[in-house]
C-alpha positions as CSV (number, residue, x, y, z in Angstrom):
1,M,-81.3,-30.7,-88.5
2,N,-78.7,-28.8,-86.6
3,R,-80.5,-25.8,-85.7
4,C,-80.5,-26.0,-82.1
5,V,-80.3,-23.2,-79.3
6,F,-79.1,-24.4,-75.8
7,L,-80.2,-22.4,-72.8
8,D,-79.1,-22.2,-69.1
9,R,-82.3,-22.1,-66.7
10,D,-81.8,-20.0,-63.7
11,G,-81.0,-16.3,-64.5
12,V,-82.0,-16.9,-68.1
13,I,-85.7,-18.2,-68.3
14,N,-86.5,-17.8,-64.6
15,Q,-85.8,-15.4,-61.7
16,D,-82.6,-16.8,-59.7
17,S,-81.8,-16.7,-56.2
18,H,-78.6,-17.0,-54.0
19,L,-81.0,-19.1,-51.7
20,Y,-81.8,-21.6,-54.9
21,V,-85.0,-22.0,-56.7
22,K,-86.4,-25.1,-54.7
23,S,-89.9,-25.4,-55.5
24,P,-92.5,-24.9,-58.3
25,E,-93.8,-21.9,-56.3
26,E,-90.3,-20.4,-56.4
27,W,-89.9,-21.0,-60.2
28,V,-91.1,-17.7,-61.6
29,P,-90.3,-17.0,-65.3
30,L,-88.5,-13.9,-66.1
31,P,-90.9,-11.2,-68.2
32,G,-90.8,-12.3,-71.8
33,S,-88.5,-15.3,-71.6
34,I,-91.4,-17.8,-72.4
35,E,-92.3,-15.7,-75.3
36,A,-88.5,-15.7,-76.3
37,I,-88.4,-19.6,-76.3
38,G,-91.6,-19.7,-78.6
39,R,-90.0,-17.4,-80.9
40,L,-86.9,-19.3,-81.3
41,Y,-88.9,-22.5,-81.7
42,H,-91.3,-21.0,-84.4
43,A,-88.0,-19.6,-86.2
44,G,-87.1,-23.4,-86.6
45,F,-84.7,-23.9,-83.5
46,R,-84.9,-27.0,-81.3
47,I,-84.9,-25.9,-77.7
48,L,-82.5,-27.5,-75.1
49,I,-82.0,-26.6,-71.5
50,V,-78.7,-27.3,-69.8
51,T,-78.6,-26.4,-66.0
52,N,-76.6,-26.9,-62.9
53,Q,-78.8,-28.0,-60.2
54,S,-76.6,-28.4,-57.1
55,G,-79.6,-27.9,-54.7
56,L,-80.5,-31.7,-55.4
57,A,-77.1,-32.7,-53.9
58,R,-77.3,-30.1,-51.1
59,G,-80.8,-31.6,-50.1
60,L,-82.7,-28.3,-50.8
61,F,-85.2,-29.9,-53.2
62,D,-85.8,-33.5,-54.4
63,I,-86.0,-35.0,-58.1
64,S,-89.8,-34.7,-57.6
65,Q,-89.9,-31.2,-57.2
66,L,-87.5,-30.5,-59.9
67,N,-89.5,-32.4,-62.2
68,T,-92.4,-30.3,-61.3
69,M,-90.5,-27.3,-62.0
70,H,-89.5,-28.5,-65.4
71,Q,-93.1,-29.7,-66.1
72,K,-94.1,-26.0,-65.4
73,L,-91.8,-24.6,-67.8
74,R,-92.8,-27.0,-70.5
75,D,-96.6,-26.2,-69.9
76,L,-95.9,-22.4,-70.2
77,V,-93.8,-23.0,-73.5
78,S,-96.6,-25.4,-74.7
79,R,-99.0,-22.5,-74.4
80,Q,-96.7,-20.5,-77.0
81,G,-97.3,-23.3,-79.6
82,A,-93.7,-24.4,-78.9
83,R,-92.0,-27.2,-77.0
84,I,-88.6,-28.0,-75.1
85,E,-86.7,-30.9,-77.0
86,M,-84.8,-31.9,-73.9
87,I,-83.7,-30.5,-70.4
88,G,-80.5,-31.7,-68.9
89,F,-79.4,-31.2,-65.6
90,C,-76.3,-31.6,-63.5
91,P,-77.5,-33.0,-59.8
92,H,-74.0,-32.8,-58.4
93,A,-72.5,-30.1,-55.9
94,P,-69.3,-28.3,-57.2
95,E,-67.1,-30.1,-55.1
96,D,-68.0,-33.2,-56.7
97,Q,-65.9,-32.5,-59.5
98,C,-68.1,-34.3,-62.0
99,L,-67.8,-33.9,-65.8
100,C,-71.5,-32.6,-66.3
101,R,-71.3,-29.4,-64.2
102,K,-70.9,-26.4,-66.1
103,P,-68.1,-25.0,-66.9
104,R,-67.3,-28.7,-68.2
105,T,-69.0,-29.8,-71.3
106,G,-70.2,-33.4,-70.4
107,L,-74.0,-32.4,-70.3
108,L,-73.7,-30.4,-73.4
109,V,-71.8,-33.2,-75.3
110,A,-74.3,-36.0,-73.9
111,L,-77.5,-33.9,-75.1
112,A,-75.7,-33.2,-78.6
113,S,-75.0,-36.9,-78.7
114,R,-78.3,-38.0,-78.2
115,L,-79.8,-35.6,-80.7
116,G,-77.0,-36.3,-83.1
117,V,-75.9,-32.7,-83.7
118,D,-72.6,-31.1,-83.7
119,L,-72.1,-28.3,-81.1
120,V,-69.7,-26.2,-83.0
121,G,-71.2,-22.7,-83.7
122,L,-74.7,-23.4,-82.0
123,P,-75.9,-20.6,-79.6
124,F,-75.8,-21.3,-75.8
125,I,-77.5,-18.5,-73.9
126,G,-76.5,-18.3,-70.2
127,D,-76.4,-15.7,-67.3
128,S,-72.7,-16.7,-65.8
129,L,-69.1,-17.0,-66.6
130,S,-69.5,-20.8,-66.2
131,D,-72.0,-21.0,-69.1
132,L,-69.7,-18.8,-71.1
133,Q,-66.7,-21.1,-70.5
134,A,-68.6,-24.2,-71.2
135,A,-70.0,-22.8,-74.5
136,R,-66.6,-21.9,-75.4
137,A,-65.0,-25.1,-74.5
138,A,-67.6,-27.0,-76.5
139,G,-67.1,-24.8,-79.6
140,M,-70.2,-23.1,-79.4
141,Q,-71.2,-19.4,-79.7
142,P,-71.8,-18.2,-76.2
143,W,-74.5,-15.5,-75.4
144,L,-74.5,-13.7,-72.0
145,V,-78.0,-12.4,-70.7
146,L,-77.8,-9.7,-68.0
147,T,-80.8,-11.0,-66.1
148,G,-79.0,-13.5,-63.6
149,K,-78.2,-12.8,-60.0
150,D,-74.3,-12.4,-60.9
151,S,-74.8,-10.8,-64.3
152,A,-72.3,-7.7,-63.4
153,A,-69.4,-10.1,-62.8
154,A,-70.4,-12.2,-65.7
155,E,-70.3,-9.3,-68.1
156,V,-67.0,-8.1,-67.1
157,A,-65.6,-11.5,-67.5
158,A,-67.4,-11.8,-70.9
159,R,-65.8,-8.6,-72.1
160,S,-62.3,-10.3,-71.9
161,L,-63.3,-13.1,-74.0
162,P,-63.7,-12.7,-77.7
163,D,-66.9,-13.1,-79.8
164,E,-69.3,-13.1,-76.9
165,Q,-72.7,-11.5,-77.4
166,I,-74.0,-9.6,-74.6
167,S,-78.0,-9.1,-74.5
168,A,-80.4,-7.4,-71.8
169,S,-82.3,-10.4,-71.6
170,L,-83.4,-13.8,-73.3
171,G,-85.8,-12.0,-75.6
172,D,-83.1,-9.7,-76.8
173,A,-80.8,-12.6,-77.5
174,A,-83.5,-14.7,-79.1
175,E,-84.2,-11.8,-81.6
176,K,-80.4,-11.5,-82.6
177,I,-80.0,-15.0,-83.1
178,I,-83.1,-15.4,-85.3
179,Q,-81.8,-12.5,-87.2
180,S,-78.5,-13.8,-87.8
181,W,-79.6,-17.4,-88.5
182,G,-82.9,-16.4,-90.3
183,R,-86.1,-18.3,-90.0
184,A,-86.1,-22.2,-91.0
């Protein structure tokens, strides 16, 4: 089944910080984001998270703390009767020039390959220019939510790109995607 939606994490699902989200205590969901994931799931979408986590490379947190943050996310989504299929993350710093860090598409391609899905036309919801660029480069449909720490800059950049969808929040984007794709 090729009904998948890819989501960035920080600034889309949870509050973001210029100081990085470094612990489960700092990982705080944005209002309505967990419910939006539940609605997408119940509309027949497989949920995948794709997130840059350079705080690992910078030594700001370790893999155990990251896993605990992701378990907190999974637990909250589970309470909605939903589930996250996969969470992929890039542990590298920007200067590492890896292939998995957005705006590159390596992580998107790897997750799609593991699931056996074609990325072309699938929605990718992000809060930054790098999310939009990664989605576009992978042939996906980019969606920008204005809940991130740099949403004003991303919105200006998004307006210069064709076909971008701009939404106030993950909840708003989820409703538009469900309406355009229909329910499974």
